TORROTI-892931 format. One line per 8 residues: their letters; for each residue x, z, y of N, C-alpha, C. Coordinates in nm, 2 decimals, padded with zeros to 4 digits, always signed. Layout:
BEGIN
a	X:Z:Y:X:Z:Y:X:Z:Y | ...;
// end
This chain:
BEGIN
xxxxxxxx	+18.39:-08.65:-03.56:+18.27:-08.65:-03.62:+18.20:-08.51:-03.66 | +18.32:-08.41:-03.71:+18.24:-08.30:-03.74:+18.13:-08.25:-03.65 | +18.18:-08.21:-03.51:+18.03:-08.20:-03.41:+17.91:-08.27:-03.47 | +17.91:-08.39:-03.50:+17.82:-08.51:-03.53:+17.75:-08.41:-03.71 | +17.86:-08.39:-03.77:+17.81:-08.39:-03.91:+17.73:-08.19:-03.91 | +17.79:-08.11:-03.79:+17.70:-08.02:-03.78:+17.57:-08.04:-03.71 | +17.60:-08.11:-03.63:+17.44:-08.11:-03.52:+17.33:-08.14:-03.65 | +17.38:-08.32:-03.72:+17.28:-08.35:-03.76:+17.19:-08.24:-03.89;
xxxxxxxx	+17.28:-08.17:-03.94:+17.33:-08.08:-04.03:+17.18:-07.94:-03.99 | +17.24:-07.94:-03.84:+17.12:-07.86:-03.80:+16.98:-07.93:-03.77 | +17.00:-08.02:-03.72:+16.88:-08.11:-03.65:+16.77:-08.08:-03.83 | +16.87:-08.16:-03.94:+16.80:-08.16:-04.03:+16.71:-07.99:-04.08 | +16.80:-07.95:-04.13:+16.70:-07.78:-04.14:+16.63:-07.73:-04.09 | +16.64:-07.78:-03.88:+16.56:-07.74:-03.85:+16.41:-07.78:-03.85 | +16.41:-07.96:-03.76:+16.34:-08.04:-03.88:+16.22:-07.98:-04.02 | +16.31:-07.94:-04.12:+16.21:-07.92:-04.24:+16.14:-07.80:-04.20;
xxxxxxxx	+16.21:-07.73:-04.10:+16.12:-07.56:-04.11:+16.03:-07.61:-04.02 | +16.05:-07.67:-03.92:+15.94:-07.72:-03.81:+15.79:-07.78:-03.89 | +15.82:-07.86:-03.93:+15.77:-07.96:-04.00:+15.68:-07.86:-04.11 | +15.75:-07.79:-04.17:+15.68:-07.73:-04.33:+15.61:-07.61:-04.23 | +15.60:-07.58:-04.14:+15.55:-07.46:-04.04:+15.40:-07.56:-04.01 | +15.45:-07.66:-03.90:+15.35:-07.75:-03.89:+15.21:-07.76:-04.01 | +15.31:-07.79:-04.12:+15.23:-07.86:-04.21:+15.17:-07.72:-04.28 | +15.17:-07.67:-04.27:+15.14:-07.50:-04.35:+15.18:-07.48:-04.47;
xxxxxxxx	+15.32:-07.53:-04.52:+15.35:-07.53:-04.73:+15.29:-07.45:-04.71 | +15.34:-07.28:-04.70:+15.29:-07.18:-04.76:+15.18:-07.13:-04.68 | +15.12:-07.07:-04.81:+14.97:-07.02:-04.75:+14.98:-06.88:-04.74 | +14.89:-06.81:-04.74:+14.89:-06.70:-04.75:+14.94:-06.55:-04.85 | +14.93:-06.60:-05.00:+14.98:-06.58:-05.09:+15.12:-06.65:-05.16 | +15.19:-06.66:-05.03:+15.31:-06.75:-05.06:+15.34:-06.83:-05.17 | +15.23:-06.87:-05.22:+15.23:-07.03:-05.29:+15.24:-07.11:-05.20 | +15.33:-07.24:-05.22:+15.41:-07.34:-05.22:+15.30:-07.51:-05.23;
xxxxxxxx	+15.27:-07.55:-05.10:+15.20:-07.71:-05.19:+15.28:-07.76:-05.17 | +15.28:-07.84:-05.34:+15.38:-07.90:-05.30:+15.37:-08.04:-05.23 | +15.25:-08.12:-05.24:+15.25:-08.23:-05.14:+15.34:-08.23:-05.00 | +15.27:-08.12:-04.97:+15.31:-08.05:-04.77:+15.47:-08.09:-04.82 | +15.49:-08.00:-04.93:+15.68:-07.94:-04.92:+15.71:-08.08:-04.95 | +15.68:-08.21:-05.00:+15.72:-08.33:-05.04:+15.79:-08.38:-04.91 | +15.65:-08.37:-04.86:+15.63:-08.46:-04.75:+15.73:-08.41:-04.59 | +15.75:-08.30:-04.60:+15.80:-08.20:-04.50:+15.96:-08.26:-04.50;
xxxxxxxx	+16.02:-08.24:-04.65:+16.14:-08.30:-04.70:+16.15:-08.49:-04.63 | +16.06:-08.56:-04.71:+16.04:-08.68:-04.66:+16.06:-08.71:-04.52 | +15.94:-08.66:-04.50:+16.00:-08.68:-04.32:+16.12:-08.72:-04.24 | +16.18:-08.51:-04.25:+16.29:-08.45:-04.21:+16.45:-08.61:-04.23 | +16.44:-08.59:-04.36:+16.53:-08.73:-04.41:+16.54:-08.85:-04.32 | +16.39:-08.87:-04.35:+16.42:-08.97:-04.24:+16.45:-09.03:-04.09 | +16.37:-08.90:-04.00:+16.45:-08.84:-03.88:+16.54:-08.86:-03.88 | +16.65:-08.76:-03.96:+16.77:-08.74:-03.94:+16.83:-08.89:-03.99;
xxxxxxxx	+16.79:-08.94:-04.08:+16.89:-09.06:-04.12:+16.88:-09.14:-04.03 | +16.73:-09.17:-03.95:+16.79:-09.26:-03.85:+16.86:-09.23:-03.74 | +16.79:-09.09:-03.68:+16.87:-09.06:-03.54:+17.08:-09.10:-03.55 | +17.12:-09.05:-03.68:+17.22:-09.04:-03.74:+17.26:-09.20:-03.71 | +17.18:-09.26:-03.79:+17.25:-09.40:-03.74:+17.24:-09.46:-03.58 | +17.13:-09.41:-03.52:+17.11:-09.49:-03.40:+17.24:-09.45:-03.31 | +17.27:-09.30:-03.34:+17.36:-09.26:-03.28:+17.48:-09.30:-03.29 | +17.52:-09.37:-03.44:+17.64:-09.40:-03.47:+17.63:-09.53:-03.40;
xxxxxxxx	+17.55:-09.62:-03.41:+17.52:-09.77:-03.34:+17.52:-09.73:-03.15 | +17.49:-09.61:-03.11:+17.53:-09.59:-02.95:+17.68:-09.54:-02.94 | +17.75:-09.50:-03.02:+17.87:-09.48:-03.03:+17.98:-09.59:-03.06 | +17.92:-09.70:-03.07:+18.01:-09.84:-03.10:+18.09:-09.84:-03.24 | +17.98:-09.70:-03.32:+18.09:-09.65:-03.46:+18.06:-09.77:-03.56 | +17.90:-09.82:-03.54:+17.87:-09.95:-03.64:+17.83:-10.00:-03.55 | +17.75:-10.17:-03.60:+17.71:-10.23:-03.52:+17.56:-10.22:-03.55 | +17.45:-10.29:-03.45:+17.34:-10.30:-03.49:+17.26:-10.41:-03.61;
xxxxxxxx	+17.22:-10.35:-03.70:+17.16:-10.44:-03.81:+17.07:-10.41:-03.84 | +16.97:-10.49:-03.86:+16.81:-10.48:-03.93:+16.84:-10.47:-04.06 | +16.87:-10.50:-04.08:+16.90:-10.49:-04.33:+16.93:-10.35:-04.34 | +17.04:-10.31:-04.26:+17.09:-10.18:-04.24:+16.99:-10.07:-04.23 | +16.95:-10.13:-04.12:+16.83:-09.97:-04.03:+16.73:-09.98:-04.13 | +16.68:-10.11:-04.22:+16.58:-10.06:-04.31:+16.59:-10.05:-04.44 | +16.73:-10.04:-04.50:+16.79:-09.93:-04.63:+16.78:-09.83:-04.62 | +16.85:-09.78:-04.47:+16.88:-09.62:-04.43:+16.72:-09.57:-04.43;
xxxxxxxx	+16.60:-09.63:-04.39:+16.46:-09.60:-04.41:+16.41:-09.60:-04.53 | +16.44:-09.69:-04.60:+16.39:-09.69:-04.79:+16.45:-09.61:-04.84 | +16.63:-09.55:-04.81:+16.72:-09.51:-04.89:+16.63:-09.35:-04.83 | +16.61:-09.32:-04.72:+16.55:-09.21:-04.68:+16.44:-09.13:-04.72 | +16.37:-09.23:-04.77:+16.22:-09.22:-04.79:+16.23:-09.15:-04.93 | +16.32:-09.22:-05.04:+16.33:-09.20:-05.17:+16.41:-09.11:-05.14 | +16.53:-09.07:-05.08:+16.59:-08.91:-05.11:+16.48:-08.82:-05.10 | +16.39:-08.82:-04.98:+16.28:-08.75:-04.94:+16.22:-08.68:-05.04;
xxxxxxxx	+16.18:-08.78:-05.06:+16.07:-08.75:-05.21:+16.12:-08.70:-05.34 | +16.27:-08.76:-05.36:+16.32:-08.68:-05.48:+16.37:-08.56:-05.43 | +16.43:-08.50:-05.33:+16.48:-08.39:-05.26:+16.36:-08.32:-05.26 | +16.23:-08.35:-05.19:+16.12:-08.26:-05.20:+16.03:-08.20:-05.32 | +16.09:-08.25:-05.42:+16.02:-08.29:-05.58:+16.07:-08.15:-05.67 | +16.27:-08.17:-05.66:+16.31:-08.06:-05.68:+16.29:-07.96:-05.58 | +16.32:-07.96:-05.50:+16.27:-07.83:-05.45:+16.13:-07.79:-05.52 | +16.05:-07.81:-05.53:+15.92:-07.76:-05.56:+15.96:-07.74:-05.71;
xxxxxxxx	+16.02:-07.78:-05.81:+16.10:-07.78:-05.93:+16.17:-07.65:-05.92 | +16.26:-07.60:-05.82:+16.35:-07.49:-05.81:+16.29:-07.38:-05.80 | +16.20:-07.37:-05.65:+16.16:-07.28:-05.59:+16.03:-07.22:-05.68 | +15.94:-07.31:-05.82:+15.85:-07.23:-05.88:+15.97:-07.16:-06.03 | +16.08:-07.23:-06.05:+16.16:-07.18:-06.15:+16.22:-07.02:-06.09 | +16.24:-07.01:-05.98:+16.29:-06.90:-05.94:+16.20:-06.82:-05.89 | +16.09:-06.83:-05.85:+16.00:-06.73:-05.80:+15.88:-06.76:-05.91 | +15.92:-06.74:-06.01:+15.82:-06.78:-06.12:+15.74:-06.63:-06.15;
xxx	+15.62:-06.61:-06.16:+15.54:-06.48:-06.17:+15.55:-06.46:-06.34 | +15.56:-06.30:-06.36:+15.53:-06.26:-06.53:+15.39:-06.25:-06.51 | +15.31:-06.28:-06.63:+15.19:-06.29:-06.65:+15.21:-06.20:-06.71;
// end
């Protein structure tokens, strides 16, 4: 299972980078647009969560279950929103500009 873990971790990082670039999360002043970053993290979490579930189903590691699919989607949205919000809080704390 280690190759799957590595592949999905890589997919998660790349999808955050790609979606953040498309959504223009950072502006020219290196300020981060909070809502766009939260959206990028949420979409990436849902994409990778769904991809990993369907990969598990494809390789017969898990049976197909619509309730589980909906739960994974809901958990992906919730975790993405929380993770995106926390990344904004951490980003602002680390890069706080002295006045």
